[in-house]
PAZAPA-449767 format. One record per residue (C-alpha): residue in three letters; residue number from 1; x, y, z. Coordinates in pm, 1 decimal, m for minus. Layout:
# PAZAPA-449767
(node ALA,NUM,(X,Y,Z));
...
END
This chain:
# PAZAPA-449767
(node MET,1,(1615.6,m1332.4,m2521.6));
(node THR,2,(1528.3,m977.7,m2628.6));
(node LEU,3,(1680.6,m681.9,m2445.0));
(node THR,4,(1621.6,m312.0,m2490.1));
(node ALA,5,(1928.7,m113.3,m2587.3));
(node LEU,6,(2024.2,51.6,m2258.9));
(node ASP,7,(2351.8,177.3,m2120.4));
(node HIS,8,(2442.5,m125.4,m1907.1));
(node PRO,9,(2501.0,m476.1,m2046.8));
(node LEU,10,(2364.0,m763.9,m1841.9));
(node PRO,11,(2604.5,m1008.5,m1675.0));
(node GLN,12,(2672.9,m1289.9,m1918.2));
(node SER,13,(2567.9,m1565.2,m1677.2));
(node LEU,14,(2221.1,m1410.2,m1646.7));
(node ALA,15,(2173.6,m1401.7,m2022.9));
(node THR,16,(2012.4,m1745.3,m2031.8));
(node GLY,17,(1814.6,m1938.1,m1776.9));
(node SER,18,(1490.9,m2110.5,m1692.1));
(node VAL,19,(1283.9,m1829.2,m1536.9));
(node PRO,20,(1205.2,m1515.8,m1741.5));
(node ILE,21,(1205.8,m1186.6,m1549.0));
(node THR,22,(1182.2,m817.5,m1639.2));
(node VAL,23,(1439.6,m578.0,m1493.0));
(node ALA,24,(1434.2,m196.9,m1471.5));
(node ARG,25,(1731.4,4.8,m1345.5));
(node GLY,26,(1524.3,308.2,m1246.7));
(node ASP,27,(1649.1,654.6,m1152.8));
(node GLY,28,(1889.7,813.4,m906.4));
(node ILE,29,(2085.5,538.2,m733.2));
(node GLY,30,(1877.7,276.6,m916.1));
(node PRO,31,(2128.5,187.6,m1191.6));
(node GLU,32,(2414.0,149.7,m939.7));
(node ILE,33,(2232.1,m75.3,m697.8));
(node MET,34,(2081.1,m280.1,m981.8));
(node ASP,35,(2429.8,m338.0,m1125.7));
(node ALA,36,(2541.6,m458.1,m782.3));
(node VAL,37,(2242.4,m689.5,m738.0));
(node LEU,38,(2268.3,m840.5,m1087.3));
(node HIS,39,(2637.3,m910.5,m1020.4));
(node VAL,40,(2551.9,m1099.8,m701.4));
(node LEU,41,(2270.6,m1291.9,m870.4));
(node SER,42,(2503.0,m1388.4,m1153.7));
(node GLU,43,(2781.5,m1510.2,m929.5));
(node ALA,44,(2541.7,m1699.1,m704.3));
(node GLY,45,(2407.2,m1901.8,m996.8));
(node ALA,46,(2055.2,m1757.8,m1018.4));
(node ARG,47,(1872.2,m1933.9,m1302.0));
(node LEU,48,(1713.2,m1633.8,m1473.9));
(node ASP,49,(1634.6,m1517.3,m1825.5));
(node VAL,50,(1639.5,m1136.6,m1808.0));
(node GLU,51,(1463.3,m879.0,m2023.8));
(node GLU,52,(1542.5,m515.6,m1951.9));
(node ILE,53,(1299.8,m226.1,m1986.1));
(node GLU,54,(1327.7,147.4,m1942.5));
(node ILE,55,(1107.7,334.0,m1694.9));
(node GLY,56,(1113.4,656.2,m1500.7));
(node ASN,57,(1276.5,989.9,m1571.0));
(node ARG,58,(1372.3,932.3,m1932.5));
(node LEU,59,(1011.7,843.6,m2010.7));
(node TYR,60,(875.0,1140.6,m1816.3));
(node GLU,61,(1110.2,1370.3,m2009.0));
(node ARG,62,(971.1,1233.6,m2335.7));
(node GLY,63,(619.9,1329.0,m2228.7));
(node ILE,64,(505.5,982.6,m2113.6));
(node THR,65,(337.1,1091.0,m1791.0));
(node ALA,66,(296.2,735.6,m1656.9));
(node GLY,67,(673.8,678.0,m1669.0));
(node ILE,68,(632.9,351.6,m1864.1));
(node ASP,69,(547.0,275.0,m2227.4));
(node SER,70,(361.3,m1.1,m2408.6));
(node SER,71,(667.4,m211.9,m2491.2));
(node ALA,72,(749.3,m235.2,m2119.8));
(node TRP,73,(396.7,m356.9,m2042.9));
(node ASP,74,(443.1,m623.5,m2310.9));
(node SER,75,(755.1,m748.4,m2134.0));
(node LEU,76,(584.6,m754.9,m1794.6));
(node ARG,77,(290.3,m951.2,m1933.4));
(node ARG,78,(529.5,m1195.4,m2096.2));
(node THR,79,(747.6,m1262.6,m1790.6));
(node GLY,80,(505.4,m1201.4,m1503.1));
(node LEU,81,(804.0,m1106.4,m1281.1));
(node PHE,82,(944.3,m756.4,m1229.1));
(node LEU,83,(1264.2,m666.8,m1041.0));
(node LYS,84,(1248.4,m287.7,m1019.2));
(node ALA,85,(1498.6,m33.5,m891.3));
(node PRO,86,(1360.9,289.6,m738.4));
(node ILE,87,(1238.8,568.3,m964.9));
(node THR,88,(1182.2,940.7,m917.1));
(node THR,89,(829.9,1067.9,m986.3));
(node PRO,90,(845.4,1435.9,m1090.4));
(node GLN,91,(657.0,1673.2,m865.0));
(node GLY,92,(371.5,1873.2,m1011.1));
(node GLY,93,(43.9,1796.6,m1180.7));
(node GLY,94,(m3.5,1534.8,m1447.7));
(node TYR,95,(261.4,1285.1,m1339.3));
(node LYS,96,(156.3,947.8,m1203.6));
(node SER,97,(333.2,732.3,m949.6));
(node LEU,98,(464.9,436.5,m1146.4));
(node ASN,99,(464.3,224.6,m831.1));
(node VAL,100,(91.2,278.6,m783.6));
(node THR,101,(22.1,240.4,m1156.8));
(node ALA,102,(212.6,m88.4,m1182.9));
(node ARG,103,(50.8,m235.0,m872.6));
(node LYS,104,(m298.7,m159.7,m997.9));
(node ALA,105,(m248.9,m233.3,m1367.8));
(node LEU,106,(m92.2,m573.1,m1294.6));
(node GLY,107,(m335.6,m666.0,m1017.0));
(node LEU,108,(m65.8,m675.5,m747.1));
(node PHE,109,(m305.8,m675.3,m453.9));
(node ALA,110,(m61.3,m773.6,m175.5));
(node ASN,111,(243.5,m575.8,m68.6));
(node VAL,112,(458.8,m786.5,162.8));
(node ARG,113,(745.4,m631.9,360.6));
(node PRO,114,(949.3,m853.9,594.0));
(node CYS,115,(1109.8,m632.7,860.2));
(node SER,116,(1382.0,m809.1,1059.0));
(node ALA,117,(1651.9,m657.0,1277.4));
(node TYR,118,(2002.5,m777.2,1196.3));
(node ALA,119,(2159.6,m705.7,1533.1));
(node PRO,120,(2434.0,m748.1,1623.9));
(node PHE,121,(2537.2,m716.7,1257.9));
(node VAL,122,(2361.2,m379.8,1225.4));
(node ALA,123,(2274.3,m159.1,1523.8));
(node SER,124,(1906.9,m166.7,1622.7));
(node HIS,125,(1698.6,m53.0,1920.3));
(node HIS,126,(1494.0,m372.8,1875.9));
(node PRO,127,(1741.6,m660.9,1822.2));
(node GLY,128,(1473.0,m929.6,1830.4));
(node MET,129,(1239.8,m766.5,1579.4));
(node ASP,130,(1093.6,m997.5,1315.1));
(node VAL,131,(763.6,m862.9,1174.5));
(node VAL,132,(598.6,m897.5,833.0));
(node ILE,133,(367.7,m620.4,710.7));
(node VAL,134,(101.2,m736.3,462.1));
(node ARG,135,(m54.2,m428.3,302.2));
(node GLU,136,(m356.5,m417.5,74.0));
(node ASN,137,(m226.4,m261.3,m245.2));
(node GLU,138,(m512.3,m154.6,m472.9));
(node GLU,139,(m788.8,15.1,m275.2));
(node ASP,140,(m840.8,270.8,1.5));
(node THR,141,(m755.6,636.7,m65.7));
(node TYR,142,(m489.8,521.7,m314.3));
(node GLY,143,(m756.3,514.6,m582.5));
(node GLY,144,(m648.4,875.9,m624.8));
(node ILE,145,(m1011.1,987.0,m675.2));
(node GLU,146,(m1001.4,1346.7,m554.9));
(node HIS,147,(m1210.7,1654.3,m626.7));
(node GLN,148,(m1218.5,2018.5,m527.7));
(node GLN,149,(m1583.6,2076.5,m449.7));
(node THR,150,(m1596.8,2428.3,m307.2));
(node ASP,151,(m1363.1,2722.3,m254.8));
(node GLU,152,(m1260.1,2578.7,80.0));
(node VAL,153,(m1304.4,2200.2,62.3));
(node VAL,154,(m1147.6,1915.0,m133.7));
(node GLN,155,(m1230.6,1546.2,m97.6));
(node CYS,156,(m1056.9,1212.4,m143.5));
(node LEU,157,(m1267.5,899.5,m177.7));
(node LYS,158,(m1182.8,595.7,35.9));
(node LEU,159,(m1299.9,281.4,m141.6));
(node ILE,160,(m1291.5,m56.8,34.3));
(node SER,161,(m1445.2,m369.6,m121.5));
(node ARG,162,(m1533.5,m701.3,35.6));
(node PRO,163,(m1342.6,m900.7,m230.8));
(node GLY,164,(m1038.3,m678.4,m176.4));
(node CYS,165,(m1054.3,m735.1,199.0));
(node GLU,166,(m1101.0,m1109.7,159.3));
(node ARG,167,(m804.8,m1151.0,m74.8));
(node ILE,168,(m555.5,m959.5,139.0));
(node VAL,169,(m668.8,m1101.8,473.9));
(node ARG,170,(m667.0,m1458.1,345.3));
(node TYR,171,(m323.1,m1401.5,191.4));
(node ALA,172,(m193.5,m1279.0,529.0));
(node PHE,173,(m317.3,m1592.9,705.0));
(node ASP,174,(m186.9,m1819.0,426.8));
(node TYR,175,(150.1,m1642.0,449.5));
(node ALA,176,(154.7,m1698.3,824.2));
(node ARG,177,(66.8,m2066.2,781.8));
(node ALA,178,(326.6,m2122.0,506.8));
(node HIS,179,(604.2,m1959.1,711.8));
(node GLY,180,(521.5,m2100.6,1053.1));
(node ARG,181,(407.2,m1766.6,1193.4));
(node ARG,182,(208.5,m1769.3,1518.9));
(node LYS,183,(m13.2,m1460.4,1498.6));
(node VAL,184,(m182.8,m1221.9,1254.2));
(node SER,185,(m276.2,m873.1,1373.8));
(node CYS,186,(m522.9,m647.2,1191.1));
(node PHE,187,(m478.0,m267.0,1208.8));
(node THR,188,(m772.9,m38.5,1117.8));
(node LYS,189,(m945.9,278.4,1237.3));
(node ASP,190,(m1296.4,135.1,1253.0));
(node ASN,191,(m1385.0,325.8,1567.4));
(node ILE,192,(m1415.5,627.1,1333.7));
(node MET,193,(m1461.1,483.7,981.5));
(node LYS,194,(m1721.2,227.9,1079.5));
(node LEU,195,(m1825.0,125.0,727.7));
(node THR,196,(m1495.3,116.7,532.7));
(node ASP,197,(m1251.9,10.3,803.4));
(node GLY,198,(m1539.2,m169.3,971.5));
(node LEU,199,(m1573.5,m393.8,666.2));
(node PHE,200,(m1200.6,m474.5,673.4));
(node HIS,201,(m1219.1,m564.4,1043.7));
(node ARG,202,(m1534.9,m770.8,995.7));
(node VAL,203,(m1382.7,m972.8,710.4));
(node PHE,204,(m1066.9,m1025.2,917.5));
(node ASP,205,(m1271.2,m1174.6,1202.8));
(node GLU,206,(m1463.0,m1399.7,961.7));
(node ILE,207,(m1152.1,m1538.3,792.6));
(node ALA,208,(m956.5,m1575.3,1117.9));
(node GLU,209,(m1203.4,m1846.2,1222.4));
(node GLU,210,(m1077.6,m2061.8,932.5));
(node TYR,211,(m723.6,m2063.4,1080.0));
(node PRO,212,(m774.0,m2182.8,1439.4));
(node GLU,213,(m404.5,m2266.1,1482.5));
(node ILE,214,(m305.9,m1901.8,1424.6));
(node GLU,215,(m368.7,m1638.8,1691.7));
(node SER,216,(m555.4,m1331.9,1568.0));
(node GLU,217,(m613.4,m985.6,1709.8));
(node HIS,218,(m736.3,m641.6,1603.3));
(node ARG,219,(m576.4,m311.2,1699.6));
(node ILE,220,(m679.1,46.6,1627.4));
(node ILE,221,(m409.4,177.5,1392.0));
(node ASP,222,(m277.6,453.8,1618.7));
(node ILE,223,(m225.0,245.1,1931.3));
(node GLY,224,(m114.9,m50.5,1720.0));
(node THR,225,(160.8,156.4,1559.4));
(node ALA,226,(262.9,293.5,1897.8));
(node LEU,227,(289.9,m59.5,2039.1));
(node LEU,228,(486.8,m169.2,1733.6));
(node ALA,229,(736.8,111.7,1786.5));
(node ASP,230,(759.8,36.3,2159.3));
(node ASP,231,(801.6,m342.4,2137.7));
(node PRO,232,(785.2,m510.0,1794.1));
(node ARG,233,(803.0,m850.9,1960.8));
(node ARG,234,(430.7,m815.3,2033.6));
(node PHE,235,(362.2,m871.8,1663.5));
(node ASP,236,(431.9,m1132.1,1397.2));
(node VAL,237,(227.1,m1066.0,1079.5));
(node ILE,238,(31.8,m739.6,1046.0));
(node VAL,239,(m239.0,m698.9,780.9));
(node THR,240,(m387.6,m357.4,709.6));
(node PRO,241,(m550.9,m139.5,442.8));
(node ASN,242,(m340.3,48.6,190.9));
(node LEU,243,(m270.3,387.6,349.3));
(node TYR,244,(m200.8,254.2,697.5));
(node GLY,245,(16.2,m19.3,549.5));
(node ASP,246,(225.0,232.7,359.4));
(node ILE,247,(301.2,421.1,680.3));
(node VAL,248,(338.0,124.6,915.8));
(node SER,249,(570.7,m65.2,681.2));
(node ASP,250,(814.2,227.7,668.3));
(node VAL,251,(796.3,264.0,1045.8));
(node ALA,252,(867.0,m106.9,1085.8));
(node ALA,253,(1154.2,m100.6,837.0));
(node GLN,254,(1319.9,188.8,1018.8));
(node LEU,255,(1277.7,14.3,1354.4));
(node THR,256,(1497.5,m269.6,1229.3));
(node GLY,257,(1790.7,m29.2,1204.7));
(node SER,258,(1763.7,104.1,849.0));
(node VAL,259,(1499.8,139.7,578.5));
(node GLY,260,(1786.7,77.1,335.8));
(node LEU,261,(1796.8,m292.5,431.4));
(node ALA,262,(1433.5,m369.8,350.3));
(node GLY,263,(1297.2,m530.1,35.8));
(node SER,264,(935.7,m585.6,m56.1));
(node MET,265,(726.0,m793.9,m289.9));
(node ASN,266,(400.4,m706.2,m462.5));
(node ILE,267,(198.9,m1017.6,m536.8));
(node GLY,268,(m86.6,m1075.2,m780.2));
(node GLU,269,(m252.3,m1372.6,m946.2));
(node GLN,270,(m63.7,m1324.8,m1275.3));
(node CYS,271,(239.2,m1107.9,m1189.3));
(node ALA,272,(473.8,m1018.3,m905.4));
(node MET,273,(696.1,m713.1,m857.3));
(node PHE,274,(999.8,m697.1,m628.0));
(node GLU,275,(1157.0,m370.4,m514.5));
(node ALA,276,(1348.1,m196.7,m237.7));
(node VAL,277,(1145.7,m5.1,18.8));
(node HIS,278,(1358.7,310.1,m9.9));
(node GLY,279,(1345.1,577.2,m278.9));
(node SER,280,(1576.6,678.9,m562.0));
(node ALA,281,(1794.8,916.6,m351.0));
(node PRO,282,(1906.0,1133.7,m646.0));
(node ASP,283,(2149.3,1325.1,m421.5));
(node LEU,284,(2356.4,1004.6,m390.1));
(node ALA,285,(2345.3,910.5,m759.6));
(node GLY,286,(2680.9,840.9,m919.6));
(node ARG,287,(2874.6,852.6,m592.6));
(node ASN,288,(2907.6,475.6,m533.9));
(node GLU,289,(2778.9,520.2,m177.0));
(node ALA,290,(2430.5,368.6,m194.1));
(node ASN,291,(2349.2,49.8,m6.3));
(node PRO,292,(2222.2,m218.9,m249.2));
(node SER,293,(2088.1,m435.3,36.5));
(node GLY,294,(1721.6,m335.7,0.2));
(node LEU,295,(1711.5,m431.4,m366.5));
(node LEU,296,(1918.1,m742.6,m292.8));
(node GLN,297,(1661.2,m845.6,m30.3));
(node ALA,298,(1389.2,m792.9,m292.2));
(node ALA,299,(1581.6,m1016.3,m532.2));
(node ILE,300,(1612.7,m1282.1,m260.5));
(node LEU,301,(1234.6,m1270.8,m213.0));
(node MET,302,(1195.2,m1306.0,m590.3));
(node LEU,303,(1418.6,m1613.2,m600.0));
(node GLY,304,(1211.8,m1776.0,m327.5));
(node HIS,305,(893.4,m1688.7,m513.2));
(node VAL,306,(1011.3,m1866.4,m830.8));
(node GLY,307,(1132.3,m2177.7,m649.6));
(node GLN,308,(1504.8,m2099.6,m631.0));
(node GLY,309,(1520.9,m2103.2,m253.3));
(node ASP,310,(1861.8,m2267.4,m266.3));
(node VAL,311,(2013.4,m1966.1,m441.5));
(node ALA,312,(1817.6,m1728.4,m220.7));
(node GLN,313,(1955.0,m1887.9,95.5));
(node ARG,314,(2307.4,m1891.4,m47.5));
(node ILE,315,(2290.9,m1515.9,m114.3));
(node GLU,316,(2121.9,m1440.9,220.6));
(node ASN,317,(2393.4,m1624.9,413.3));
(node ALA,318,(2670.2,m1447.7,221.2));
(node TRP,319,(2502.1,m1111.8,281.9));
(node LEU,320,(2461.4,m1180.6,654.4));
(node THR,321,(2825.2,m1290.2,676.0));
(node THR,322,(2930.5,m966.4,507.9));
(node LEU,323,(2734.5,m762.4,762.2));
(node GLU,324,(2859.2,m975.8,1052.2));
(node GLU,325,(3220.3,m917.3,950.6));
(node GLY,326,(3167.9,m542.3,959.0));
(node VAL,327,(3179.5,m466.8,585.8));
(node HIS,328,(2924.1,m187.0,564.5));
(node THR,329,(2814.8,93.2,335.3));
(node PRO,330,(2817.0,447.0,485.2));
(node ASP,331,(2445.0,451.5,573.2));
(node ILE,332,(2477.2,169.9,829.7));
(node ALA,333,(2832.7,236.7,948.1));
(node ASP,334,(2859.5,216.5,1326.6));
(node PRO,335,(3181.4,243.1,1532.2));
(node ALA,336,(3073.1,m51.5,1744.4));
(node HIS,337,(3023.7,m292.7,1453.9));
(node THR,338,(3183.1,m155.0,1135.5));
(node ARG,339,(3533.3,m262.3,1037.6));
(node THR,340,(3540.4,m145.2,676.7));
(node ILE,341,(3327.4,117.4,500.3));
(node VAL,342,(3282.8,34.6,132.8));
(node GLY,343,(3094.4,165.9,m168.6));
(node THR,344,(2807.6,12.5,m361.7));
(node SER,345,(3009.5,m202.6,m600.4));
(node GLU,346,(3263.5,m302.8,m334.4));
(node PHE,347,(2982.6,m420.6,m108.3));
(node ALA,348,(2848.0,m641.2,m388.4));
(node HIS,349,(3194.9,m788.6,m441.7));
(node ALA,350,(3223.7,m853.1,m66.9));
(node VAL,351,(2897.5,m1051.2,m73.8));
(node VAL,352,(3018.5,m1251.5,m373.7));
(node GLU,353,(3344.0,m1333.7,m194.7));
(node ARG,354,(3142.6,m1484.9,90.5));
(node LEU,355,(2912.3,m1704.3,m117.9));
(node GLY,356,(2908.8,m2050.6,35.3));
(node ARG,357,(2965.5,m1919.8,386.8));
(node SER,358,(2718.4,m1870.3,672.5));
(node PRO,359,(2732.2,m1622.3,961.3));
(node ALA,360,(2873.4,m1744.4,1292.3));
(node THR,361,(2589.6,m1573.5,1480.7));
(node PRO,362,(2249.7,m1735.5,1417.6));
(node PRO,363,(2049.7,m1517.6,1176.5));
(node PRO,364,(1701.0,m1386.7,1258.5));
(node ALA,365,(1424.0,m1641.1,1217.5));
(node GLY,366,(1263.4,m1424.4,952.7));
(node VAL,367,(1529.9,m1494.8,691.6));
(node GLU,368,(1359.7,m1828.4,620.8));
(node ARG,369,(1110.2,m1665.0,386.3));
(node HIS,370,(1194.6,m1820.7,53.6));
(node ARG,371,(870.6,m1975.4,m63.5));
(node ALA,372,(567.6,m1869.0,m263.7));
(node VAL,373,(224.9,m1849.9,m100.7));
(node PRO,374,(m85.7,m1979.1,m281.4));
(node ILE,375,(m342.6,m1715.1,m372.8));
(node ALA,376,(m706.0,m1785.0,m295.9));
(node GLY,377,(m975.9,m1590.1,m474.0));
(node ALA,378,(m1256.3,m1407.2,m295.6));
(node LYS,379,(m1588.5,m1585.5,m254.8));
(node PRO,380,(m1880.1,m1433.9,m449.3));
(node SER,381,(m2112.8,m1232.2,m226.5));
(node GLU,382,(m2481.9,m1310.8,m212.4));
(node PRO,383,(m2678.1,m1005.2,m333.6));
(node ALA,384,(m2859.7,m824.5,m53.6));
(node VAL,385,(m3207.1,m674.3,m59.3));
(node LYS,386,(m3123.4,m313.8,m144.2));
(node GLU,387,(m3376.2,m37.8,m73.5));
(node LEU,388,(m3347.8,336.5,m142.3));
(node VAL,389,(m3437.6,529.7,174.3));
(node GLY,390,(m3292.1,876.0,118.6));
(node VAL,391,(m3021.2,1091.8,m34.9));
(node ASP,392,(m2730.8,1305.7,85.7));
(node VAL,393,(m2690.5,1624.7,m117.9));
(node PHE,394,(m2370.1,1824.2,m81.9));
(node VAL,395,(m2402.8,2194.1,m154.5));
(node HIS,396,(m2157.6,2480.9,m193.7));
(node TRP,397,(m2305.0,2759.8,15.8));
(node ARG,398,(m2147.3,3051.2,199.6));
(node SER,399,(m2281.1,3126.7,545.5));
(node ASN,400,(m2201.3,3367.5,824.3));
(node GLY,401,(m2292.6,3093.4,1071.8));
(node SER,402,(m2621.7,3244.3,1182.3));
(node ASP,403,(m2845.7,3167.6,885.8));
(node ILE,404,(m2844.9,2785.6,876.2));
(node GLU,405,(m3217.9,2798.6,943.5));
(node GLN,406,(m3249.8,2991.5,617.0));
(node LEU,407,(m3062.5,2716.2,430.8));
(node ALA,408,(m3282.6,2450.8,593.3));
(node ALA,409,(m3601.6,2632.0,489.8));
(node THR,410,(m3478.6,2662.9,129.9));
(node LEU,411,(m3385.9,2294.7,117.9));
(node GLN,412,(m3715.5,2167.6,253.8));
(node LYS,413,(m3924.0,2398.3,33.2));
(node ALA,414,(m3745.1,2270.4,m281.3));
(node ALA,415,(m3774.7,1900.2,m190.2));
(node PRO,416,(m4041.5,1670.4,m337.6));
(node ALA,417,(m4311.9,1547.2,m100.8));
(node SER,418,(m4150.0,1203.8,m70.8));
(node LEU,419,(m3836.4,1347.4,95.2));
(node GLU,420,(m3791.0,1532.2,422.8));
(node LEU,421,(m3481.4,1718.2,541.9));
(node ALA,422,(m3338.8,1516.6,834.1));
(node MET,423,(m3019.7,1706.3,910.4));
(node ILE,424,(m2739.1,1928.1,782.6));
(node THR,425,(m2374.6,1859.0,864.7));
(node ASN,426,(m2054.6,2050.4,800.4));
(node ARG,427,(m1746.1,1832.4,760.8));
(node GLY,428,(m1940.6,1551.5,929.9));
(node VAL,429,(m2056.4,1752.3,1234.5));
(node LYS,430,(m2431.8,1808.3,1272.1));
(node VAL,431,(m2524.5,2177.6,1262.6));
(node TYR,432,(m2901.8,2140.2,1201.9));
(node PRO,433,(m3123.4,2079.5,1384.3));
(node ASP,434,(m2990.6,2164.0,1730.6));
(node GLY,435,(m2641.0,2259.7,1622.1));
(node LEU,436,(m2393.3,2434.7,1853.1));
(node PRO,437,(m2291.8,2796.3,1783.3));
(node GLU,438,(m1924.8,2712.2,1856.7));
(node THR,439,(m1895.6,2472.2,1560.0));
(node PHE,440,(m1663.3,2605.2,1290.9));
(node CYS,441,(m1815.9,2575.7,943.9));
(node THR,442,(m1677.9,2594.1,591.4));
(node ASP,443,(m1869.4,2643.0,264.9));
(node HIS,444,(m1935.1,2268.0,221.9));
(node TRP,445,(m2263.8,2127.5,354.4));
(node ARG,446,(m2409.9,1776.7,359.1));
(node CYS,447,(m2788.0,1789.3,351.7));
(node ARG,448,(m2953.8,1458.8,438.6));
(node PHE,449,(m3302.2,1382.7,311.6));
(node LEU,450,(m3490.7,1070.1,420.1));
(node GLU,451,(m3814.5,929.0,288.4));
(node SER,452,(m4123.1,1099.7,426.2));
(node GLU,453,(m4337.6,895.0,661.8));
(node GLY,454,(m4612.3,716.7,474.5));
(node ARG,455,(m4460.5,793.7,136.1));
(node GLN,456,(m4294.5,551.8,m106.8));
(node LEU,457,(m3957.7,673.6,m228.8));
(node TYR,458,(m3915.2,630.3,m603.7));
(node ARG,459,(m3575.8,615.8,m775.0));
(node LEU,460,(m3646.5,941.2,m958.3));
(node ALA,461,(m3689.0,1128.9,m627.9));
(node PRO,462,(m3315.2,1219.5,m593.1));
(node ALA,463,(m3310.9,1360.4,m946.5));
(node ARG,464,(m3623.5,1567.7,m876.0));
(node LEU,465,(m3466.8,1688.0,m552.8));
(node ILE,466,(m3157.5,1811.3,m738.6));
(node GLU,467,(m3378.9,1982.6,m993.7));
(node GLY,468,(m3569.9,2161.5,m719.1));
(node LEU,469,(m3256.9,2268.1,m532.2));
(node THR,470,(m3094.2,2396.1,m851.0));
(node LEU,471,(m3404.4,2600.4,m935.9));
(node ALA,472,(m3385.7,2743.4,m581.8));
(node GLY,473,(m3037.2,2873.9,m658.8));
(node LEU,474,(m2832.2,2619.2,m464.8));
(node ASP,475,(m2508.0,2474.2,m605.1));
(node CYS,476,(m2539.2,2093.8,m570.9));
(node ILE,477,(m2187.3,1954.2,m603.7));
(node LYS,478,(m2245.3,1588.0,m522.6));
(node THR,479,(m2514.2,1338.0,m424.2));
(node GLU,480,(m2503.0,1001.1,m252.7));
(node ASN,481,(m2810.1,780.5,m252.1));
(node LEU,482,(m2882.1,622.7,85.4));
(node TYR,483,(m2969.8,252.5,87.7));
(node THR,484,(m3039.2,m21.9,333.7));
(node PHE,485,(m2895.7,m367.6,264.0));
(node ASP,486,(m3105.1,m647.6,408.2));
(node GLY,487,(m3260.8,m382.9,629.5));
(node GLN,488,(m2930.9,m247.9,766.1));
(node PRO,489,(m2828.7,115.3,692.7));
(node GLY,490,(m2549.9,139.4,435.9));
(node PHE,491,(m2449.4,489.1,539.0));
(node SER,492,(m2281.9,664.0,829.7));
(node ARG,493,(m2430.4,918.7,1066.9));
(node GLY,494,(m2286.3,1262.9,1134.6));
(node GLN,495,(m2102.2,1351.9,1453.9));
(node GLY,496,(m2341.5,1499.2,1708.2));
(node GLU,497,(m2645.7,1292.8,1603.9));
END
């Protein structure tokens, strides 16, 4: 085994084993909680062969803006398993989120967060809560593709693919089947984003038909989240695109009683990463007050994933017994349930002392989650008949609100004969023709051109349009070709049409 020369030696009993994993201690409270977790794993007999890498602040300080270097990637490729403590991403331009980078670079398409309440061990407003959030991990607005286009408007691209939808939705149903779950709920906002979120919803409905024994439902994200907060027992497994999943999973974790108790796993075809849900909490670093439970739960998920469910269950039972007997860290201390408040390392020792024991109160059903789920690839899509029917041109143009007709005349005059101006929108609201004078406008305009009646639209037409508009003095900042796919429009309409 090869280890990097870091400050903390690994427990001797983890130095050899049958399953290679990569470990990173992270920033802030990361080293403390990782020490605690590795101690528990060692004493519980986890069969692991550990390589340690360095990530986070020390790398950022050396000018490595991704927070991880090439030698660390080599380790991750070699082991295919990553147990990661939280890191701190510096604020300011140029620094990348290592969490997002790792998920995308390693193809970790599924983020899975079991959220169970541990009442009466830990106080919770929802004692019966047992929900799993399955979040798509690679797409959506998390592509980080952003641009400032005008003085007043910036954009962020939301990218959703059919293969990405198929993989995450199928994984959610396979997870439900493997763990005896009764229902899968899909959260989107397809009443507004009819193409992107509409695709996710459509794929969900298609795949749900292949799992007739599992109940399925769709909820709009806002009411779905409200219902989750009101009564989590309505839900079992929730699958959702990236951004919504990021928010909903934190909401769900907090509903259990504490975000600090939640672990998560990031699953791909070649690699898997396991981490706590919470952040690095630099204000608590070095104070021996942090709760290692979130990272310990992540390690338990990892053990189940690699086929060591026996060790995972042994640790889970000891951890639950520790909570049941009122041995708590400060973040979950409660006069009604806490008997002893302990620090990070003392909590780990308390769990070790209870190895081999089980809680007297039956644990939540969700703790039986120690098994890997098979990953099914997306089916290849049949190519559609794709036809160019128009182009959206976005222009940077200042207006006092009364001269949109002037803009329209300039646009139409500069267009080739094969294209006609169909409408102008501002931030998605139609302002020409027949716009309303009350509509507030910025300096960012979408100008939609469609093929002229009786004319054939050639692929060079958009380029000639841009040439004409530029010669007319307009600042064209972006174009989007408009296509039909098998005769169906592949583009949205503006509000007010």
